[in-house]
N, C-alpha and C positions, 0 to 999 in steps of 0.2 A: 631220458636223454633227447628224445625226438622234440620235446618242447623247447629245449635249448637251441637246437638247430633251426626250428621253425621261427623262434624269436629272432635269431641272428639273421635268417633269410629276410624276414620282414623289415628289420631295422637296416639291413644293408641297402634296401631300396632307396633310402635317403641319399647317401653318398653316391651310389651308382647312377641314379636318375638325375641327381644334381649335376654330376659330371657330364652325362649325356646331354642335358639341357644346354650346358655351356658349349660342348663340342659341336653340336648341331645348330647352335645359335637359335634355339627355340625354347624359350623359358616356360612354355606351356607343358612340356613333356612331364616334368615332375608333378605339376598341378593336375594334369589328366590322370596320372597314375594314382595320386592320393585321393582325388575327389570324384573320380569316375571308376577307375580300375578296381580299387579296394572296395568301394561300396557294392559293385557288381559281384565281386568274389564273395563278399559277405552274404549276398542274397543266394548265391549258387551253392556255396559250401555248407556242410552240416553245421549246426549250432555247437558252440563250445560249452557243453553242460557238465564237463568232468569236474568232480569235486573229490579231493583226496580224503581218505579216512583219517581220523586223528593220528593213527600210527604212521600212515604215509606222510602226513603233513610234518610230523616231528622228524622223520628221516630226511625229507626234502629240505627242511630248514637248515640242516647241517651240511648240505651238499654245496660246497663253495663254487662248483661249476656254474651255478645259477647267477653268480656275480659277473660271469664273462659277458653276456649280452648287455648288462647294465653299463659296464665300463667301456665296452665297445661303442655303445651309443653315445656315452658322454664324450669320449675323445674324438669320435668321428664328427659329432656335431660341433665340437670346439674347432676342429680343423676346417669345417665348412665356414664357420663364423670368421675365423682369422683370414682365410683365403678371400672371403667376400670383402672384408675390410680393406685388404690389399688391392683387390680388383677395382674398387671404386676410385682409387687414387692413381692406379697405374694404367688402366684401360680407359681411354677417353670416351669410348662408346657407351660406357656405363654411367657417364656423368649427365646424360640426358634424362629428363624426368621419367619417361616410360620405362626404359631399361633399368634405371636406378630403382624404381618402385618394384619392378618384377623380380629383380635380384633380391631386394629386401623381403619380398613375399616368400620366395623360395627359402631364404635363410631363416625367416620367422617360422616356416613350417617345420624345418628341422629342429629349431629351438623348442617349438611346442611339443614335439615328440620327446625331446630330452627332458621336458618338464616332468613327464611321467617317471623318468629316472630319478630326478631330484626329489620328487614326492616319495618314491620308494626308498631311496637311500636315507632321507631325513627321518624316516620312520624306523630305521634300523637302530639297534641299541649302541653299536660302536660309534664313537665320536669321529673316527676317521670317515666312515660312510656319511655321517651327518655333515661333515665339512664339504664333501663333494656334492652332497645333495643341496646344500646352501649355495654353492658356487654355480650350480645349474640354474638357479633362479637369479643370482646376482648378475649373471651375464646379460640379462635383459632388464636390469634395474628393478627387480621384483622380489628381492630376498626377504622383505618383511612378510611375505606370504607364509614363510616357514613358522615363525612363532604364532602368527595369527591362526594358522591351520591347526597346530598342535595344542596351543594353550586355550583357544576359544572354540574353533569350529567343531572339534570332536566332543566338546561339552555342551555346546548350545545348538547343535544341529537340529533342524526341523523345529525351530522356535523363532518368534519375531526378533529375538535378541541376536540371531545369527545373520550377519550381512550376506553370507554365501548362500543361504537358503532362499531361492527365488519364490516370491509370493504368487499365489494363484492369480492368474490373469495379468501378471506383470510381464510386459514385453521385454525382449532381450536388451533393447536400447535403454529402457527404464532401469533394467537391472544393472547395466554398466554404470549408469549415472549415479545409482545409489550404492552399489556394492563396493566399487573401487575406492571412493573416498572414505566410506565407512570403515573399510578394512585398514586404511592408513591410520584413521583416528583410533581404531581399536588397539593397534599396536602401540601408538603414541601414548595411550592411557594405561598400558600395562605397568602397574606399579607406580606411575608418575604421581597421581593425585594423593596416594596414601603415604608416599615416602618423600615427597617434596623434590622429586627428580625431574620436574617438568622441563627444565632447560639445563640439565647436567648430562655428563657423559653416561650416567647410569640409566638414562632414558633409552630404551632399546631402539626406538625408531630413529633416534639421532645416529646411532651406530650404523644402521642400515642406510641412512642418507649418506653418511660418510663413506661407506663402502661403495655406493653408487658413484659418488663424486670421484673417488679414487680410480674407479674403472674408466670414467670419462677422461680424467687427466692422463691416464696411461694410454688410452687410445689416441688422445690429442698429441702426446709426445712421440708416440710410435708411428702413427699413420697420418695424422693431420685432421683438420677441421671437417673436411668432407666425410671422413670416416666416422667422426662423432655424430654428424647428422644422420648418416646411414644407420648407425647403431641405434639411434633413438627411434627412427622410423620403423626399423625392423622390430624393435622391442615393443612398440605400441601395437603392431600387428600381432605379435606373439601373445601379448597380454590379453588382447581381445579374443584370440583363439582359445586360450585356456579358460578364460572367464565364460566363454560360451559353453564349454564342457561343464564347468561348475553350475551354470544356469540349469542345465538339464538334470544334473545328478540328484537334486532334491526338490525339484520344481513342485510347488503346491502342497508339499507334505508337512504336516504339523503334528507335534506330540501333544497329547492331552494333559490337562492339569487335574489334580485331585482337589478335594475340597479345601486342602491346606495351601493350594497354589503351587504345589510341587509337580514338576513335569514327570511324566512316565519315563522309564528308562529307554534309552535308544535301542531299537530292535530292527529286524530286517525290513519292516514295512516303512521305514523312514528314509529309504534310499531307492532310487531306480537302478535296475540292472540291465545289462544288454549282453546277450550271449554270442554276438557275431564274432566269428573266429579270427579273421584277419585284423580287425580293429582291436580285439583283445590282445593280440600279440604285438600290435603296434604300440599300445599304451600300457603294456605290462600288466594286463588283467585288471586295469582300473575300473572296467565295467562291472566287476564283481564287487560293487560298492557296498552293498549291505554287509557282506562278509568282512569287508575292510573295517567298517565301523564297529563290528562286533569283535574283531580280532586285530587291533591296531598294529601290533608288531609282527603279524603273520606276513611273511614275504609274498609278493605277487598277489 
C-alpha cells in the first residue's frame, strides 16, 4: 500500500508545483523541482531494488488500487493541458514568446510523465485501459507510438531493424532525426504493402493522422488558433522528452545472430535499468525495463 501512496505523492508534484509556478509567477519552480530536486533525492535516497516474488506479483496484479495513481495522473495531466490551452487565449501575458514557451515546457513535462501512464495502460489486456493509454499519446499527436511499440519494438528490440534502439556512438540529435521518421514509416507499412492498403482507411497510420487532425480541429473550434500553436509547440517538447528516454533505454545494445541469421531471444541484458527511487515512481517503474521486456503484461 505504501507504494501506491508514494506514487501518488510523486505524481501530485506536477499539478501542485504547476499551480505554485503560476501563483508565484515563476515558471522555473516546477522545472527546478523536476530537474534538480528529484535528481538530488535520487542520489540521497536508497535505491529501489525491491522485486516481488512470483506469488506476490500475481497478488499485486489483481489489486485494483494500483489503478488509482495511473488514472489520477491521466486526469490531472489532462486538466493541466486544458487549463494551459485556455490560459494562452485568456491571459495576454502568456502571449509573449518567453512566457508562452515556458508554459508550453511545463505542460510538456506533465504530458511526458503521463506518457508512462499511456505506456502502462496500453500494455494492459483490457481494451478500456488500452483506449485511455492511446489517448495519453494522442493528446500530443503521437498515438502511432502505441502500435509501433507493441507490434514492432518488443519483437525487434536490440536489433538494427528497431528504430527505437539507439546505435552505439549515435548522438541524441542523430537519434531524433532517424528514429522519429522511421517510426512513422514503420507504422505506415504495417500491413499496407501486403494487403494493398497503402492509401485506404485500413492503413493504421492514416487512422492516427486522422485522430491527430480531429484533436487539432477540436482545439481550434474550442480555444482558437493560438491554442493550436501552443499544443503543437508543447507536443514537440514532450515528444523530444520521451524520445530522450527511449534513447537511453537500449543504447548500444544488440542481440546476437546464430549461423542461420536468427536473433537470440530478448533477455535482461538487452535493456538498461535504473534503480533511482523517485524517478521510478515518477515514471511508474519504467526503469525496470529488462523486466518489462521479459514480462510485457506485468503491471508497473
